[in-house]
N, C-alpha and C positions, 0 to 999 in steps of 0.2 A: 504493500500500500504506500502511495506517495504521501509523505508526511508534510510536505511544504504547505498545502492548503490548510492543514490542521494548525500548523504553526502560525500562518498568516491570520487565520480566524481567531486564534488565541490572543495574538497581539492586538487585533482590532477590538476584541472584547475588553482587553485590559485598558486600551486607550479610551474606549467608550465609557467604561466604568469610572475611570479617573475624571473624565470630562463631565460626567453626570453627577458626580458626588457633590453634595452641598458644601459651599465654602464657609457656611455659618455653623457647621457641626461643632466646632470647638470655640465658638464665641459665647462667653458666659452670659447668663440671663441678666438683662438690664444694661448690657454693654453693647458697643457698636464696633463693627469692623471698619477700619479706616480705608475708605475707598478712593479718595482723591484729595490732593492738596492743591489749592488754587491761590494765586497771588494776583491782586489787582492794584492799580495805582490811580489816584485821583488826578495826578499831574502827569502829562505826557512827557515831561522832561526825564522822568524815571523810566528808562527803556529796558534795562537788563533785569527783567523780572526773575529770570532763572537763577540769578545770583542770590536773590532774597529767598527764593523757594528752597535753595540748598541749605539755608539756615534753619529749616524746620527740624525740630528734634524728632519728629516722627515722619516716616515716609511710607506710602502704601506698599503692599506686598509686590514682589518682583513680577514684572510682566515680560513674557518672552516676546521679543521684537516689538515691545510697546503695546501688545494686543492681548495676550493670553496669560492668565495667572496660573500656569500649569503647576509650578512648585507648591502653591497653596492648595490646589485641588489634590495633588499627590499626597500632601500631608493629611488632608481631610479624608482621603481614601484609605491611607495606611495607618495614620496616627503615629507615625515614627518620624525620626529626623531625616528620612529620605527626602522629605519635601521642606516647605517653609511654613512655620507656625503663623497663624493669623496675627496681624498687627492690630491690637486693640486700642481704640482711640482713648487718649488720656488728656483731659482739659488742662491739667497742670502743665503738661509739656507745651501746649498751645500758648499758655500765658508766658512761659519762659521764652518761647519763640518770638512772641511780640516784643519782649524786652530786647532780644538780640537784633531783630529787624530794625527797631527804633534806633538802637545804638549805631547800626550800620548806616542808616539814613543820615543821622547827625554827623557821622564821620565823613559822609559824602558832601556835606555842606548844607544840609537841611536842618538847621539848628532847632527849629520849632516843630519837628516832625512828631507824628503820633502813629501808632499801629493798633488796629483792633481786629478781632476775628469773630466769625460766626460759623455756625454749622447748619447743614441741611440734612435732615434725616428722612429717609423714605420708609415705606412700610416694612421693608426688610431691615434687620439689625445692621445697617450700613450707613456711614455718614461721610459727608464731604466737608472738610474744614476750609474756609476761605479767609485769607488774611487781606485786609484792606490797608494799603499804604497811604497815609495822609501827610505828604512831605511838607506842605507849607512853602514858604519862600526859600529860594535857593540863594545862599549868601555868596557874594562875589568879592574877590580880593581886588580892592581899588588901588591901594598903594603898598609898596614893599620897602621895608627898611631893614638893613642888616647891621647889627651891632656886634663887633668883635673886640674882645678885651685884649687879645694877644696880637701885636702888630705883625709878627712874621706870618701867623696863620691868616691874618686879614689879607696880606698881600697874596698868599697862595690862593685864597678864595677869589680875589679880584682877578688874578691871572687866568682863572678857569671859569669865569662867570658865564661864558657862552654855553656851558653844559648844564647850567642851572635849570631845575624843574620849576622854579618860581617865576611867574610872569604876571603882570597886571592883567586882570580880566579872567583869571583862572577861578575855578570853584574853590571854595574853602574846604578842600578835600583832604582828610587826614592821611590817606594813602599817598598823596603827592608830597605832603610834608614829610612823611616817613621816608619816601624815596630820596628826598633832598637831604635828610639827615644821614642816610646811609651813604649817599654820594660824597658828602663832605668827610665822613669818617674814612672811607676808602681813599679819598684824595690825600688827606694829611698823613695817612699811614704810608703813602708812597714817599713822603719827605722825612721819614725817620721818627715820627711821633708815635712811638710804640704804645704808650699808655693812654692815648686819646681815645675816647669812646663816646657813645651816643648820649650819655648823661650830661655831657658838656654843651649840648645843643638843645635849646628850648624855643618855643614859639609863643608869642602873645598876640591875640587877635582883638583889636579895638572895634567894637560895633557901635553905631549911632542909632539911638532909639527911633524906630519908624523907618529905618533904611536897611536895605539888604547889602549895602557896601561895607567892606571891612578893610581896616588898616592893619597890615600884618608886619610884625617885627620879629625877625629871627635873631636870637641872642646866642653868641658863641662865647662861652665863659673861658677865662684863663684857668690855669691849674689851681691857683688859689689867690685870694686877695686878702691882705692884712686889714686889721681894723682901721689903720691910718690911711688906707687906700693904696698901699703899695701892691702892685700887680706882679705876681710871679708867673712868668710865661711858661707854656708847656715845654718840656724838654725833648730835644732830639737825641735819639739813641744811635750808638755805633755798635756794630757787631765786631767784637774784639777777636773772636775765634770761632771756628766751626769744627765740630767733631761728628764724624760719621761712624755709627755703630752697626756692624754687620753681623747678623745672627749666624749661628752654625747650621749645619744641615738638619738639626732637630728643632730649629726655631728658637734656640736659647740665645739671649743677648749677652755679650761679653760685659764684664765689669772691670773698670780700670783698677779698682782696689784689689782684684784677685790676680789671676794669671793671664790677663788679656795681653795680646800683642798690639803694638802701636806703630804704624807707619806714618811718619811726619812728611807731609807734602808741602808744596809752596803756599797753598791757601787754606789747607784743612788738615785734620788728622783722621786717619782711618784706623778704627779700633775693631779687632776681630778676635776670635777664640785663640787662646794660648795653645790649644791642641793642634792648631794648624800651622804648618811651616810658612805658608803664604796666604794672603787673603783670597777668597773665592772670586772676588771682583778686582780687576786691576784698577789702581788709583786713577789712571788716565781716563777710564770710562766714567768713573764717578765724577771726575772733573768736568768732562764734556756735558754731563747731565745735571750739573749743579750751577745754580745762579747765585749761590751764597758765597761770599768771600770775606775772609778776615780783614777788618779795616774799613769795610763799606758801611754806609749809613743803612739803618734798618729800612727795608722797603718791602711792602706787602706784595708787590708785583713779582719780586724775585722769589718769594715763598711760593706763590701760585705756580710760577713757571717751573720751579724745582719739583713741586709735586707732580705736575703734568709730565715733565721729562722723565722722572724716575719711574712713573707708571708704565713707561714704554719698555722698561727693562724686563724681559720675560722671566728672568730668574727671581725677581722680587714679587712677593705676595702682596705686600703693602708697605708704606713708609709713613712715618710720623715726624713732624718738625715741631720742636718746642724751644723756648728761650728761658734763660735764667739770668738773674743779675750777677755781675762779677763782684765778689766781695771787695770792699775798699775802693771801688772805682765807680764814681757816679756816671750815669748815662752810658754805661757799657753793658753789653749783653753777650752771653755765650749761647751759640746755637747748637742744639743737639738733634741729629737726624738719625732716627732709628729705622733700620732697613731689615725687614723680615724676609728671608729667602724661601723659595719653594724647593722641593726636591730636584736635584739636578736631572734625573732621568725619569721618564714615565712611558708607559705602554698603554695604548687604548685599542679597543676593538669596536667595530661597527658592523651591524647586519641590517640589510634592507631588502624589501621586496621590490621587484621591478615589473613594469607592464609597458612594453613597447608595442604599440599598435595592436594590442590584444594578446601578444605573446607574453606569458607569465614566466617569471624567473626569480632569481635571488642573487644578491651580491654581498660580499663580505670583505672587510679590509682590516688591516692591522697597522698601527702607526707607532713608531718609536721616536721619542723626542729627547734631545739633549739641549737643555736650556742655557748652557753656559760652556760652549765647546772650547773656546780659547780664553776663558776667564774674562770675557768682555760682554757677557750676556748674549753671545751669538747663539741663535737657536737653529739647530739642525733637526729637521723632521724628515723621516724616511717612512714612506707609506707603501704598503704592498696591498694590491686590490685584485680580486677575482670576481667574475660574474658569469652566470649561466642562465640561458633562456631556452625554452622549448619552442621551436618554430613549427607552425602548422601550415598546411596548404602549400607545400613546396614540391609538387610532383616533378620528377625528372632529375632529382638530386640525390646523392648518395647519403647525405646526412640530414638531420632535422634538429640540430642544436646550434646555438650561438654561444661561443665561449670568448671571454675577454679577460685578459690579465695585464696588469701594469705595475710598474715600479716608478715611484716619484720621490725626488729628494729636493728639499728646499733649505737653503742656508740664509738666514736673516742676520744682518749686522745692524745694531741700533745706532748707526751713524751714516753720514754721507761719504761713501768711499769714492772720493775724487782726488786725483793727485794734487799735491801742493795746497790742500785746503787746511787752513789754520784751525786750531781748537776753538777759537772764538767763533769762527764761521760755522763750525760743526755744532757748537752749542746753540746758535741761533737758528740753524736749519731744521732741527728736530726731525731728522729724516731717518728712514730705514732703507737699507740696501738689500736687495734680494737676488740671489743666484739660484737657478733651478735647473734640474735635469729630469726628464721624464721619458719613459719608454712604455708604449701602449701597443698591445697586440690583439687583433680581432680575428676570430676564426668563424666564418659562416659557411654554409653549404655552397654558396656561390663564389666566394672569394676569400682570400686572406689579406689582411692589411696590417702594417706595422708603422707606427708613428714615433719618430725620434724628435725630441724637443729640448731646447736649452734656452734659458732666458736670463735677462739682466734688467732689473727695474729698480726704481726709487719710489718711495712713498713718504709723504710728509704732510703736515697740517699744523697751522699755528694755533688752532683751537679745536675743541671737540666738534664744532659745527662744520668745519671745512676739512677736506682731505683731497690730496692730489696723488695721482700715480702716473709716473712716466716710464713707459716700457722702452728702454733704450734699444734693446734688441731682443727679438723673440723669434728664434729659428725653429722651423718645423719641417722635417724631412719625411714625406709620406711615401711609403714603399708598398706596392701591391705585387708581391712575389708570385701569387698564384690566382688564376681565375678558372673556374670549372669549364670544361669543354661545352657543356650544355648551355651555360649562361653566355659564353662567348658566341656560340653559333646562333643562339636564339635571339640575342639582343645586340651585342656589340658589332658583330660582323655585318649586320643588316644596315648599319648607320653609315651614311655617306656625308652627312652635313658636317662642315668644319666647326659649327657652333654647338655641337652636341654636348649637353651637360653630362650625359651618361659616359661617353668615351673619356671626357676630360677628367671625371672623378674616378676612373679606374686606371689611371696612369700615374707613374711616379711624379712627384711634384715637390718643389721647394718653396716655402713661404718665409719671407723675411719681414716680419712685422715691426713697425715703429708706431707707438700709440701713446695717447694721453687721456686720462679720465679725471673729471672733477666731480666731487660730491659735496652737497650742502644740505644741512638739516637745520630747521629753525628751532628745534627742541630736542632734548635727549629722548631716547627710544621709550623709556618708561615714564615720560613726563605726563602730568595731569593737566597740561595746558588745554584750554577749550578748543584751540585750533593749532595744528602743527603741520608742517609740510617738509618734503625733501625733494631735491633735484639731483639728477645724475646726467652728465653730459660726457660723451666719449667720441674720440676721433682716432682712427688708425689708418695706416697705409702700408703698402708692401711693394717691393720690387723696383722702386724708383731709382735707387742708387745703382742697382745692377743694370737697369735699363740704360742709364747714362753712360755706364762703363762698357756696355755690350760691344759697340763698334770699336772704341779705342783698344779693347782687349782682344778683339777679333773673335768673339764668341760665335760658335756654330749655331745653326738653326735646325730644328727637327722638321718632319714632314708637314707639320701644321704651321710652319713659318714662325715658330717660337724660338727665342734664344735659349740656349742651354748652358748650365753651369755644372761642370763635371758630369756631363751627359744627361742632366736632368733639367727640364723646363722649370722656370720660376714664375710664381703668380705675381700679378700686378693689379692693384685695385686701391680704392679709397673707400672708407666706410665711416658713417656717422650714426651715433645712437643717442637718444634722448628719452628720459622718463621723468615723470612728475607724479608724486603721491601726496594727497591731502587727507588729513584726518580731523574730523569734527567730533568732539566729545559732547554728545547730546545730554547725557546725564551720567549718573554713577555706574550704570550697567549697559549703556548703549552707545555705540560709535557708528558714524557714517564715514566710510573711506572711499575715496575716488582715485583712480589711477589712469594715466594716459601715457602712451609710449609710441615712439616711431623709430624707424631705422631705415637708412638708405645706404646701399653699397653698389659701387659702380666698377666693373672690371674694364680695363683698358690696356692699351699697349701690348704687352706680352700675353694678355689673357682675353679670351672671348667669353669666359664664364668664371664665376666665383668658385673657389674651392668649397666642397660640401661643408667643411667645418666652419666656414665663414658665412654660409647662407642662412636665411631666416626660415623658421617654420612656425606654424600656427596650430592651435589645439593643444590640449594637455592641461595639466594641473595648474599651470601659471599663465594660461592664455585664455582662449575662448573655450570654456569648459564643457560645452555641449558636444565637443569633438574629442576623440582620443588624440594623443600626441602625434604630430605629423600627418594628420588626416584631413586638414582643412587647407584648401587652396592649392596652388596660386590662382587667384581670380575665380573663374567658374570651372576650373579644371576638376574633373572627378576621377579619382584614382580607382583602378580596378585590378591592378596587378600587384600583389603584395610583395613580390620578389624585388621589384625595382622602384615602386612608388614612394618609398621612404626618401629616395633621392629626388624623384620628380616633384614630390609635394614639398618643395622648398623654393625660396625666391630671393630677390634682391631688395625688395621694399617690404616694410612691415608697418602696419598701423594697428593699434589696439587701445581699447578703453574699457574700464570696468568700474562699477559702483557696487559696493558691498556694505550691507547693514549687519553689524556685528553686535550680538546681544549675549549677555551673561545668562546662562541657564541655571546651573547649580554645580556645587563642588568645584571641580577644575574643568568643567565642560562648558564651552561656549558654542553658540550657534551662529549661523550666517545665512543671509539671503542675498543673492547676487544676480547681476545682469552683466554680461560680457558682450563685447562687439569687436570685430577686427577681421583682418585677413592679411595675406601676403600676395605679392605680385612679382613679376619679372621685369627687368629693364628692357630686354630684347624679346622678340617673338621667337621662342624656341619651338621646333617641330614637335618635341616630345611633351610639351605642355600647352596644348591648345586651350585658348581662353585665359591664359595666365598673364598676358602682358598688361602693364599698367597704362591706363588712359585717363586723362583728366575729365573726360566727358562720360566715363563709364565706371570708374572705381567706386564711387559712392553707392552704386547699385549692387556692388559685389561685396559689401561689408556684411559679414555673417553676424548673427546675434544668437545668444543663448541665455538661459536663466536657470536658477537652481538653488538648492539648499545644501548646507554643509555643517559639519561638526568639527570643533577644534578642542583637542585634549591638551590643555596648557599645563605642563609640569614644570614650568619655570625655565629650566635649561633646555627643554625640548618641547616643541609643539607638534603633535601628531594631527594631521588634517585629513578629513574624509569629505569629499565633495561629490555631489551628484548633479550633473548638468543636462538640460534638455535643449535641443535645438529649437530656436524660434524662427529664424530665417536662414535658409540654406541656399546660397547663391549658385551652387552646383546642381540643385534639384532639377530633374528633367521633366517633371510635371508640376502643375500648381500645388498638388497635395504635398509633394516632396519639397517644393521650394518654400512653402509656408507651413511648416510642421506645428507652429503655434496654434493654428486652427485645426490641423489634422495630425495630432501627435501619435507616434508609435514608439512604445518602449523599446522594442527590439531594434528599431532603425535609428531613433533619435536620442537615445539616452547614453551617457558616458559616465563611468564611475572613476574617481581618482583617489588614490592614496598617496599622500605626500608628507614631507617634513617641513615645518615652517609655514608662515603665512605667504599667500601668493604675491603680495606687495605690501 
């Protein structure tokens, strides 16, 4: 007996049971379930009502996608912690909320504000609480006066007055005053005033009866003032010495009083375990990553930059910087930098499931990492990977498996490895240099391919917001040592076109890439900002230098009129990529994320087609999710030959856009509803890809669309993602029914399931 219908029926009965269960089952007699929290304002100048709603001490039960209170119904159905207990309305918490909302309004400049609340109860034991904001007049700063008792700090403030947050006409907003207070504290800390803090800055607001205009006076006090009026200015501090403490391999910090060893350098001391003959980190590396120097004035910028620079050393788990007074020396500080190290070696394993165009398989990898290869926090990573897939529907071939194995080695140096570069320039560059070597072998029933790669690149960024990567040289040598006789006679020998993408991608090839990538993020990844975004821009090219040298070096040409280097043709192209992602935080459990991307790659000169590894594809877990990977496009092209269509279903141009609504469900499980759109196209009209060429008057008709639902299992360090997508518009559909599956859906034809790690964007 087939059990699938029984399981489906049982699941449907469970869902119906949960949905039908009363949400008031566990609401005590005489109490109310909190159904909704509303906030209204009598004055239109109060616009951000969500800010005030978030001040409520009680929020209704969680709604999935803002619509369904499934966790509450699950709790009512089971009576266990599997769901979410009902939120019982408490009038005392509403009164406390009114106090906080009033305080917030007053801080925003509504000094005469008031807040009241009311409830609306229906027949069911459920209530809506509504808070009414009555702001009154908005007080405006008319004049600004700054009183500074310390003449040196007064000059510092004047020299940096253009950055002030205080301007006539501003609202009397406490958050603006607080920002100005923080700005001045950070400013004077850059000039050596170690003990200056927020308590030395105060504000006095003079209001006139019957007027909403305010005279604001900011007072910056001296360190102290005697009874006779003598002013004692704030003291500037000098860092007399810097000590770096490096923990041993067990994380234990050395102590100068015991058996620690000390290496005295020009501008600091390095203190490490007495059980070690030499420090785990070379002093030169610490010097490059330190902005603290003995004899310098105390400077908060130097502290921040040192923290950020030390965080780039892979051997360090974390660092901490503290200061202490030097006994008997006024205005002198001793800096102590505690550096806790990680284990030098580590081994990790990864296992993953794969699904390539419906062919299921598995992959496993093992990585070995040495975090301190030459005692300079150089990180060597060696990764061994193997993959296996079972291939179906390949008649005429001797095998039915795909096997891939590879070896990859990366060596990262936490510095800019450039000849004649001084340590000061190294310190300011904050760069990482990477050298890589990779070997990847692929074995399919149709062919065998081996890729040898070596790379040299630099990565740097002045803040966490910006990062740059420059690929100085990325060499890829693609070798196809064997092609099956059946595949050659069935496909390759039949091709006469010089522009054939099939023949081009089954020949040996040399790719010499030079590229640059820029990344910008408005906020940190785990930020709770209401809006954040990120931008990635990339540009790469290949073969230009070899093309310029082809004639002077007398390079030979092959039968396709391509120049060869050591008997192998080289690729020549230019490629540009762009992506933009925006995230709106709607409330504590819901986010709206939008993503747009495009890419354009143009082969020229020595190439009539792009290498397969550089071509774009569409469909899959990170693209238009109504299609499996590499099953969409280019244009209206419809693949029907599984043996070679993974190459044919690739292109030179890519457009993509997605909107995803993400909602907290329960425990570590989040849900998503999404809509995707996009496709790929070719620059040239290739015979093997009919309907695939890009046209300005046709491309918009060929943009595919899909929709779907997904689950995300967020375990912190790992996000496991399950997505199910349905086609909505299929540009390759041969009939109206197939072209518009939104109206005529078919699960077998139009559904794609995706298992992936991480978010799609």
